All heavy atoms as an XYZ file, in Angstrom:
688
protein
N     -14.498    -24.542    -39.675
C     -13.652    -23.619    -38.947
C     -14.488    -22.598    -38.190
O     -14.186    -22.282    -37.050
C     -12.688    -22.950    -39.933
C     -11.709    -22.061    -39.280
S     -10.499    -23.048    -38.406
C      -9.328    -21.854    -38.078
N     -15.495    -22.047    -38.835
C     -16.366    -21.075    -38.186
C     -17.117    -21.685    -37.019
O     -17.322    -21.038    -36.004
C     -17.376    -20.525    -39.210
C     -16.946    -19.180    -39.749
O     -16.036    -18.586    -39.219
N     -17.617    -18.721    -40.779
N     -17.503    -22.910    -37.144
C     -18.237    -23.592    -36.090
C     -17.358    -23.775    -34.862
O     -17.804    -23.589    -33.732
C     -18.721    -24.976    -36.588
O     -19.394    -24.820    -37.837
C     -19.652    -25.602    -35.606
N     -16.109    -24.117    -35.082
C     -15.172    -24.288    -33.972
C     -14.956    -22.954    -33.262
O     -14.923    -22.900    -32.034
C     -13.839    -24.867    -34.490
C     -12.810    -24.903    -33.373
C     -14.039    -26.232    -35.092
N     -14.840    -21.919    -34.023
C     -14.632    -20.586    -33.449
C     -15.846    -20.153    -32.643
O     -15.707    -19.630    -31.536
C     -14.340    -19.580    -34.560
C     -13.860    -18.267    -34.037
S     -12.231    -18.419    -33.325
C     -11.285    -17.795    -34.652
N     -17.023    -20.364    -33.164
C     -18.253    -19.997    -32.467
C     -18.394    -20.838    -31.204
O     -18.739    -20.330    -30.132
C     -19.480    -20.175    -33.389
C     -20.777    -20.039    -32.607
C     -19.440    -19.169    -34.517
N     -18.094    -22.130    -31.299
C     -18.166    -23.017    -30.143
C     -17.175    -22.572    -29.069
O     -17.495    -22.560    -27.880
C     -17.893    -24.466    -30.571
C     -18.061    -25.525    -29.504
C     -19.495    -25.548    -29.010
C     -17.651    -26.873    -30.033
N     -15.999    -22.207    -29.497
C     -14.986    -21.730    -28.557
C     -15.453    -20.463    -27.846
O     -15.290    -20.313    -26.629
C     -13.663    -21.474    -29.290
C     -12.505    -20.986    -28.435
C     -12.124    -22.057    -27.415
C     -11.316    -20.654    -29.292
N     -16.042    -19.560    -28.573
C     -16.518    -18.311    -27.986
C     -17.723    -18.565    -27.087
O     -17.790    -18.065    -25.968
C     -16.860    -17.282    -29.092
C     -15.577    -16.823    -29.778
C     -17.613    -16.094    -28.508
C     -15.796    -15.949    -30.991
N     -18.661    -19.362    -27.548
C     -19.897    -19.583    -26.798
C     -19.653    -20.408    -25.536
O     -20.226    -20.144    -24.490
C     -20.955    -20.269    -27.701
C     -22.161    -20.734    -26.894
C     -21.402    -19.321    -28.798
N     -18.774    -21.383    -25.596
C     -18.543    -22.262    -24.460
C     -17.287    -21.854    -23.687
O     -17.303    -21.771    -22.461
C     -18.430    -23.735    -24.929
C     -18.059    -24.638    -23.776
C     -19.723    -24.181    -25.579
N     -16.218    -21.602    -24.392
C     -14.932    -21.355    -23.752
C     -14.847    -20.036    -23.019
O     -14.277    -19.954    -21.919
N     -15.396    -19.011    -23.596
C     -15.309    -17.685    -22.994
C     -16.035    -17.614    -21.645
O     -15.449    -17.121    -20.671
C     -15.836    -16.632    -23.977
C     -15.335    -15.222    -23.811
C     -13.823    -15.171    -23.792
C     -15.867    -14.338    -24.922
N     -17.270    -18.091    -21.537
C     -17.919    -18.067    -20.214
C     -17.173    -18.921    -19.175
O     -17.100    -18.532    -17.996
C     -19.314    -18.642    -20.479
C     -19.560    -18.381    -21.908
C     -18.222    -18.479    -22.574
N     -16.610    -20.040    -19.582
C     -15.844    -20.869    -18.658
C     -14.607    -20.116    -18.176
O     -14.297    -20.095    -16.989
C     -15.470    -22.216    -19.311
C     -16.718    -23.074    -19.494
C     -14.437    -22.953    -18.466
C     -16.476    -24.355    -20.271
N     -13.921    -19.470    -19.090
C     -12.721    -18.708    -18.732
C     -13.079    -17.559    -17.801
O     -12.378    -17.317    -16.796
C     -12.036    -18.173    -19.982
N     -14.171    -16.852    -18.084
C     -14.591    -15.765    -17.199
C     -15.009    -16.297    -15.824
O     -14.737    -15.674    -14.803
C     -15.731    -14.959    -17.821
C     -15.280    -13.983    -18.871
C     -16.005    -13.839    -20.047
C     -14.154    -13.199    -18.687
C     -15.596    -12.942    -21.013
C     -13.747    -12.291    -19.648
C     -14.475    -12.172    -20.823
N     -15.671    -17.440    -15.793
C     -16.082    -18.047    -14.533
C     -14.891    -18.426    -13.671
O     -14.864    -18.165    -12.463
N     -13.904    -19.024    -14.288
C     -12.685    -19.395    -13.559
C     -11.954    -18.143    -13.069
O     -11.495    -18.081    -11.928
C     -11.772    -20.272    -14.446
C     -12.438    -21.630    -14.681
C     -10.397    -20.438    -13.806
C     -11.735    -22.493    -15.711
N     -11.877    -17.147    -13.923
C     -11.221    -15.892    -13.544
C     -11.943    -15.206    -12.400
O     -11.315    -14.695    -11.472
N     -13.271    -15.221    -12.447
C     -14.064    -14.595    -11.386
C     -13.884    -15.336    -10.069
O     -13.736    -14.706     -9.005
C     -15.540    -14.551    -11.781
C     -16.412    -13.890    -10.757
C     -16.391    -12.512    -10.597
C     -17.254    -14.639     -9.937
C     -17.173    -11.884     -9.648
C     -18.040    -14.026     -8.981
C     -18.008    -12.654     -8.839
O     -18.783    -12.046     -7.891
N     -13.865    -16.672    -10.105
C     -13.667    -17.464     -8.888
C     -12.289    -17.185     -8.283
O     -12.147    -17.052     -7.067
C     -13.836    -18.950     -9.184
N     -11.286    -17.087     -9.130
C      -9.937    -16.781     -8.642
C      -9.894    -15.387     -8.015
O      -9.277    -15.180     -6.971
C      -8.929    -16.884     -9.782
N     -10.573    -14.442     -8.649
C     -10.608    -13.082     -8.110
C     -11.304    -13.048     -6.749
O     -10.851    -12.365     -5.828
C     -11.311    -12.142     -9.090
C     -11.478    -10.743     -8.569
C     -10.382     -9.898     -8.464
C     -12.718    -10.276     -8.154
C     -10.517     -8.616     -7.978
C     -12.868     -8.997     -7.662
C     -11.767     -8.162     -7.568
N     -12.407    -13.789     -6.609
C     -13.109    -13.843     -5.318
C     -12.217    -14.412     -4.223
O     -12.197    -13.909     -3.105
C     -14.374    -14.694     -5.435
C     -15.559    -13.971     -6.015
C     -16.813    -14.830     -5.979
O     -16.716    -16.066     -6.108
O     -17.897    -14.248     -5.813
N     -11.500    -15.490     -4.529
C     -10.587    -16.081     -3.541
C      -9.503    -15.090     -3.145
O      -9.152    -14.954     -1.974
C      -9.950    -17.354     -4.092
C     -10.905    -18.520     -4.126
C     -10.200    -19.770     -4.479
N      -9.274    -20.084     -3.389
C      -8.635    -21.213     -3.290
N      -8.798    -22.143     -4.184
N      -7.801    -21.432     -2.296
N      -8.936    -14.397     -4.122
C      -7.894    -13.404     -3.852
C      -8.449    -12.287     -2.967
O      -7.807    -11.852     -2.013
C      -7.370    -12.849     -5.167
C      -6.364    -11.756     -4.997
C      -5.040    -11.885     -4.706
C      -6.615    -10.345     -5.070
N      -4.448    -10.656     -4.606
C      -5.388     -9.693     -4.831
C      -7.744     -9.588     -5.338
C      -5.282     -8.310     -4.838
C      -7.631     -8.212     -5.348
C      -6.403     -7.584     -5.096
N      -9.668    -11.847     -3.280
C     -10.292    -10.771     -2.519
C     -10.564    -11.210     -1.075
O     -10.305    -10.453     -0.134
C     -11.595    -10.335     -3.195
C     -12.239     -9.052     -2.707
C     -11.279     -7.883     -2.848
C     -13.518     -8.788     -3.461
N     -11.048    -12.426     -0.873
C     -11.282    -12.937      0.481
C      -9.966    -13.043      1.245
O      -9.911    -12.754      2.442
C     -11.985    -14.289      0.424
C     -13.448    -14.173      0.072
C     -14.127    -15.522      0.055
C     -15.580    -15.348     -0.355
N     -16.285    -16.633     -0.416
N      -8.922    -13.460      0.568
C      -7.603    -13.536      1.202
C      -7.144    -12.145      1.648
O      -6.641    -11.974      2.764
C      -6.584    -14.157      0.236
C      -5.179    -14.099      0.731
N      -4.723    -14.888      1.753
C      -4.129    -13.334      0.344
C      -3.454    -14.619      1.979
N      -3.067    -13.673      1.134
N      -7.303    -11.167      0.791
C      -6.907     -9.798      1.131
C      -7.712     -9.280      2.328
O      -7.170     -8.606      3.211
C      -7.094     -8.851     -0.066
C      -6.045     -9.013     -1.127
C      -4.722     -8.607     -0.570
C      -3.678     -8.546     -1.627
N      -2.372     -8.188     -1.081
N      -9.009     -9.582      2.369
C      -9.840     -9.156      3.491
C      -9.376     -9.827      4.787
O      -9.315     -9.185      5.842
C     -11.298     -9.473      3.221
C     -11.932     -8.584      2.165
C     -13.339     -9.021      1.792
O     -13.804    -10.080      2.280
O     -13.978     -8.305      1.008
N      -9.056    -11.120      4.706
C      -8.578    -11.834      5.896
C      -7.252    -11.247      6.374
O      -7.036    -11.079      7.586
C      -8.422    -13.323      5.591
N      -6.371    -10.922      5.451
C      -5.088    -10.323      5.823
C      -5.299     -8.954      6.460
O      -4.620     -8.592      7.422
C      -4.175    -10.200      4.597
C      -3.703    -11.532      4.050
S      -2.789    -12.511      5.255
C      -1.353    -11.504      5.496
N      -6.241     -8.184      5.943
C      -6.538     -6.872      6.520
C      -7.069     -7.033      7.945
O      -6.717     -6.241      8.834
C      -7.543     -6.119      5.659
N      -7.899     -8.051      8.179
C      -8.406     -8.295      9.537
C      -7.279     -8.652     10.488
O      -7.248     -8.184     11.632
C      -9.444     -9.421      9.521
C     -10.746     -9.009      8.848
O     -10.971     -7.794      8.687
O     -11.526     -9.911      8.482
N      -6.346     -9.480     10.043
C      -5.212     -9.880     10.888
C      -4.350     -8.661     11.217
O      -3.972     -8.445     12.374
C      -4.378    -10.976     10.194
C      -3.053    -11.195     10.907
C      -5.164    -12.277     10.115
N      -4.058     -7.864     10.225
C      -3.242     -6.664     10.433
C      -3.949     -5.696     11.370
O      -3.332     -5.106     12.265
C      -2.895     -6.001      9.080
C      -1.920     -6.885      8.310
C      -2.320     -4.608      9.285
C      -1.688     -6.458      6.880
N      -5.248     -5.559     11.204
C      -6.026     -4.669     12.064
C      -5.990     -5.144     13.522
O      -5.828     -4.335     14.436
C      -7.468     -4.616     11.562
O      -8.260     -3.853     12.423
N      -6.130     -6.448     13.731
C      -6.094     -6.987     15.089
C      -4.721     -6.773     15.724
O      -4.621     -6.392     16.898
C      -6.449     -8.470     15.073
N      -3.671     -6.996     14.953
C      -2.314     -6.790     15.471
C      -2.082     -5.319     15.808
O      -1.458     -4.996     16.820
C      -1.267     -7.276     14.473
C      -1.139     -8.769     14.409
C      -0.027     -9.171     13.461
C       0.137    -10.681     13.414
N       1.217    -11.091     12.519
N      -2.570     -4.449     14.952
C      -2.410     -3.013     15.184
C      -3.151     -2.582     16.447
O      -2.620     -1.802     17.251
C      -2.920     -2.214     13.971
O      -2.194     -2.635     12.808
C      -2.734     -0.728     14.158
N      -4.359     -3.100     16.631
C      -5.129     -2.757     17.834
C      -4.422     -3.269     19.084
O      -4.374     -2.575     20.113
C      -6.534     -3.348     17.738
N      -3.852     -4.466     19.000
C      -3.132     -5.024     20.150
C      -1.909     -4.169     20.486
O      -1.647     -3.861     21.650
C      -2.697     -6.452     19.833
C      -1.985     -7.150     20.963
C      -1.559     -8.564     20.605
O      -2.144     -9.150     19.683
O      -0.630     -9.061     21.250
N      -1.171     -3.773     19.459
C       0.003     -2.918     19.682
C      -0.407     -1.576     20.276
O       0.260     -1.056     21.176
C       0.754     -2.679     18.368
C       1.680     -3.781     17.983
C       2.876     -3.759     18.884
C       3.932     -4.695     18.363
N       5.011     -4.890     19.307
N      -1.498     -1.014     19.792
C      -1.961      0.272     20.320
C      -2.319      0.143     21.796
O      -2.006      1.038     22.595
C      -3.165      0.766     19.519
N      -2.944     -0.968     22.163
C      -3.286     -1.182     23.576
C      -2.021     -1.324     24.415
O      -1.951     -0.803     25.535
C      -4.163     -2.417     23.708
N      -1.033     -2.019     23.885
C       0.234     -2.167     24.613
C       0.914     -0.817     24.797
O       1.415     -0.507     25.886
C       1.170     -3.119     23.873
C       0.740     -4.558     23.915
C       1.615     -5.449     23.038
O       2.473     -4.971     22.298
N       1.386     -6.741     23.123
N       0.933     -0.011     23.747
C       1.545      1.314     23.846
C       0.789      2.195     24.835
O       1.387      2.957     25.596
C       1.605      2.000     22.483
C       2.620      1.408     21.545
C       2.339      1.249     20.191
C       3.873      1.002     21.990
C       3.268      0.693     19.318
C       4.806      0.454     21.131
C       4.496      0.305     19.799
O       5.400     -0.238     18.942
N      -0.535      2.098     24.836
C      -1.333      2.893     25.767
C      -1.041      2.490     27.203
O      -0.891      3.358     28.080
C      -2.825      2.728     25.457
N      -0.938      1.189     27.455
C      -0.627      0.712     28.808
C       0.767      1.168     29.227
O       0.979      1.602     30.369
C      -0.744     -0.798     28.880
N       1.712      1.081     28.303
C       3.086      1.506     28.599
C       3.121      3.011     28.890
O       3.788      3.458     29.832
C       3.993      1.150     27.425
C       5.427      1.470     27.663
N       6.201      0.809     28.581
C       6.237      2.404     27.096
C       7.418      1.309     28.573
N       7.469      2.284     27.679
N       2.408      3.771     28.087
C       2.352      5.216     28.290
C       1.736      5.544     29.646
O       2.217      6.436     30.359
C       1.545      5.887     27.165
O       2.173      5.587     25.918
C       1.462      7.385     27.344
N       0.700      4.811     30.023
C       0.068      5.043     31.325
C       1.054      4.763     32.456
O       1.141      5.531     33.420
C      -1.174      4.156     31.476
C      -1.867      4.297     32.812
C      -2.384      5.705     33.086
O      -2.740      6.417     32.129
O      -2.421      6.089     34.272
N       1.816      3.677     32.348
C       2.818      3.373     33.378
C       3.868      4.474     33.461
O       4.265      4.885     34.554
C       3.477      2.022     33.098
C       2.587      0.837     33.383
C       3.351     -0.475     33.341
N       4.016     -0.730     32.084
C       3.464     -1.366     31.052
N       2.226     -1.824     31.141
N       4.145     -1.553     29.941
N       4.314      4.955     32.313
C       5.310      6.034     32.309
C       4.746      7.313     32.919
O       5.446      8.008     33.669
C       5.800      6.295     30.889
C       6.673      5.202     30.267
C       6.985      5.536     28.817
C       7.958      5.019     31.059
N       3.496      7.612     32.606
C       2.870      8.809     33.184
C       2.769      8.687     34.696
O       2.991      9.671     35.419
C       1.490      9.029     32.570
C       1.541      9.535     31.138
C       0.163      9.645     30.497
O      -0.837      9.196     31.107
O       0.093     10.170     29.377
N       2.458      7.504     35.194
C       2.398      7.305     36.644
C       3.775      7.514     37.274
O       3.895      8.142     38.321
C       1.881      5.898     36.965
C       0.417      5.709     36.678
C      -0.025      4.266     36.869
O       0.779      3.386     37.142
N      -1.320      4.028     36.705
N       4.804      7.004     36.611
C       6.155      7.185     37.147
C       6.549      8.656     37.164
O       7.182      9.132     38.115
C       7.153      6.369     36.325
C       6.958      4.866     36.506
C       7.897      4.084     35.670
N       9.233      4.192     36.240
C      10.311      3.630     35.714
N      10.210      2.929     34.610
N      11.487      3.767     36.279
N       6.188      9.372     36.105
C       6.502     10.803     36.049
C       5.774     11.542     37.171
O       6.355     12.421     37.817
C       6.149     11.397     34.667
C       6.175     12.916     34.688
C       7.093     10.860     33.610
N       4.503     11.171     37.421
C       3.767     11.805     38.512
C       4.470     11.575     39.855
O       4.566     12.489     40.676
C       2.333     11.269     38.565
C       1.419     11.954     37.595
C      -0.040     11.555     37.840
N      -0.592     11.219     36.533
C      -0.939     10.005     36.124
N      -0.878      8.983     36.925
N      -1.394      9.817     34.913
N       4.943     10.350     40.062
C       5.656     10.047     41.303
C       6.922     10.884     41.397
O       7.220     11.480     42.438
C       5.984      8.540     41.392
C       6.955      8.254     42.526
C       4.707      7.734     41.576
N       7.658     10.963     40.300
C       8.887     11.763     40.302
C       8.590     13.238     40.549
O       9.316     13.907     41.293
C       9.637     11.581     38.986
C      10.257     10.206     38.761
C      10.810     10.098     37.345
C      11.341      9.924     39.782
N       7.544     13.748     39.936
C       7.173     15.145     40.167
C       6.817     15.381     41.628
O       7.195     16.395     42.214
C       5.987     15.532     39.274
C       6.339     15.689     37.825
C       5.115     15.922     36.951
O       3.985     15.606     37.380
O       5.309     16.397     35.819
N       6.090     14.426     42.213
C       5.722     14.565     43.619
C       6.959     14.533     44.517
O       7.090     15.319     45.444
C       4.742     13.452     44.013
C       4.117     13.692     45.372
C       3.061     12.659     45.726
N       3.670     11.339     45.888
C       3.377     10.258     45.160
N       2.469     10.333     44.203
N       3.969      9.109     45.375
N       7.897     13.640     44.183
C       9.128     13.564     44.965
C       9.896     14.874     44.874
O      10.359     15.413     45.873
C      10.003     12.383     44.496
C       9.351     11.053     44.883
C      11.402     12.474     45.070
C      10.018      9.845     44.253
N      10.009     15.394     43.669
C      10.782     16.634     43.468
C      10.121     17.801     44.183
O      10.791     18.598     44.838
C      10.946     16.923     41.963
C      11.471     18.323     41.719
C      11.867     15.895     41.330
N       8.829     17.912     44.073
C       8.165     19.063     44.692
C       8.079     18.918     46.199
O       8.097     19.917     46.916
C       6.753     19.269     44.111
O       5.999     18.083     44.293
C       6.827     19.642     42.652
N       7.970     17.681     46.697
C       7.854     17.485     48.144
C       9.203     17.563     48.848
O       9.292     18.056     49.961
C       7.205     16.136     48.469
C       5.739     16.099     48.078
O       5.186     17.169     47.772
O       5.160     14.998     48.078
N      10.244     17.088     48.179
C      11.515     16.966     48.890
C      12.579     17.935     48.417
O      13.637     18.032     49.023
C      12.008     15.529     48.749
C      11.041     14.594     49.492
C      11.395     13.161     49.421
N      12.752     12.878     49.803
C      13.406     11.811     49.387
N      12.843     10.958     48.583
N      14.632     11.594     49.777
N      12.348     18.615     47.338
C      13.246     19.676     46.900
C      14.672     19.253     46.625
O      14.940     18.341     45.885
N      15.620     19.937     47.242
C      17.043     19.803     46.955
C      17.615     18.463     47.381
O      18.623     18.011     46.856
C      17.845     20.965     47.570
C      19.266     21.026     47.017
C      17.910     20.843     49.056
C      19.468     22.250     46.195
N      16.958     17.789     48.325
C      17.453     16.482     48.771
C      17.522     15.487     47.608
O      18.376     14.606     47.585
C      16.556     15.912     49.874
C      16.616     16.748     51.139
O      17.624     17.465     51.323
O      15.666     16.680     51.930
N      16.639     15.650     46.664
C      16.604     14.730     45.524
C      17.888     14.828     44.716
O      18.456     13.815     44.297
C      15.379     15.016     44.627
C      15.415     14.186     43.366
C      14.096     14.776     45.389
N      18.367     16.029     44.481
C      19.597     16.211     43.716
C      20.757     15.501     44.401
O      21.583     14.850     43.742
C      19.904     17.694     43.546
N      20.810     15.587     45.706
C      21.881     14.910     46.444
C      21.744     13.392     46.331
O      22.739     12.682     46.148
C      21.853     15.342     47.914
C      22.240     16.788     48.123
C      22.052     17.247     49.564
O      21.665     16.418     50.413
O      22.284     18.434     49.824
N      20.511     12.881     46.402
C      20.294     11.443     46.281
C      20.665     10.935     44.882
O      21.249      9.861     44.741
C      18.839     11.087     46.588
C      18.495     11.211     48.050
C      17.056     10.835     48.326
O      16.489      9.995     47.579
O      16.484     11.366     49.291
N      20.352     11.719     43.883
C      20.705     11.337     42.511
C      22.219     11.258     42.366
O      22.755     10.319     41.778
C      20.091     12.314     41.488
C      18.571     12.142     41.446
C      20.685     12.107     40.098
C      17.846     13.176     40.619
N      22.902     12.234     42.895
C      24.364     12.220     42.825
C      24.936     11.013     43.561
O      25.884     10.378     43.103
C      24.944     13.525     43.399
C      24.723     14.726     42.516
C      25.302     14.558     41.116
O      26.418     14.012     40.969
O      24.628     14.972     40.162
N      24.363     10.668     44.709
C      24.818      9.496     45.447
C      24.593      8.217     44.628
O      25.456      7.337     44.587
C      24.087      9.381     46.791
C      24.515     10.418     47.800
C      23.677     10.353     49.077
O      22.755      9.553     49.180
N      24.009     11.207     50.041
N      23.452      8.132     43.972
C      23.176      6.956     43.133
C      24.149      6.882     41.958
O      24.602      5.803     41.586
C      21.734      6.990     42.622
C      20.661      6.755     43.678
C      19.277      7.004     43.085
C      20.764      5.340     44.222
N      24.471      8.030     41.374
C      25.442      8.052     40.279
C      26.805      7.573     40.753
O      27.490      6.807     40.091
C      25.565      9.466     39.701
C      24.469      9.836     38.792
C      24.770     11.148     38.088
N      23.623     11.547     37.309
C      23.220     12.785     37.148
N      23.882     13.770     37.710
N      22.166     13.057     36.423
N      27.197      8.062     41.932
C      28.496      7.654     42.503
C      28.519      6.149     42.745
O      29.522      5.476     42.479
C      28.785      8.413     43.786
C      29.024      9.909     43.550
O      29.320     10.274     42.388
O      28.893     10.682     44.513
N      27.417      5.589     43.234
C      27.346      4.145     43.492
C      27.396      3.351     42.196
O      28.047      2.312     42.145
C      26.060      3.804     44.229
C      26.015      4.272     45.668
C      24.668      4.017     46.306
O      23.764      3.469     45.696
N      24.537      4.463     47.547
N      26.757      3.824     41.150
C      26.745      3.082     39.893
C      28.092      3.160     39.174
O      28.434      2.298     38.394
C      25.646      3.587     38.980
O      25.919      4.905     38.557
N      28.871      4.196     39.452
C      30.201      4.329     38.847
C      31.189      3.349     39.450
O      32.130      2.935     38.812
C      30.715      5.761     39.021
C      29.923      6.792     38.313
S      30.525      6.958     36.655
C      29.588      8.323     36.087
N      31.000      3.005     40.697
C      31.942      2.114     41.396
C      31.726      0.688     41.044
O      31.062      0.061     40.555
C      31.824      2.295     42.920
C      32.266      3.699     43.324
O      33.113      4.267     42.663
N      31.700      4.212     44.376
């Protein structure tokens, strides 16, 4: 009985730890790969948001220029556009 127990500890325990360590390494590599994918997606989204923000800023600049250059005429044009969209 003692021999079986010693054999189990001497042989079985290192095998069990080896298998556990290999599984942990695979899990860790998977987590790293998932983090890379998430990071790439996040960077892509940030670039899209930056491009969208730049387009909006350009439009605002155009609108500001229109308002400052043309003054009160803009208010009349907006009202005309509203009237057209209501019909």
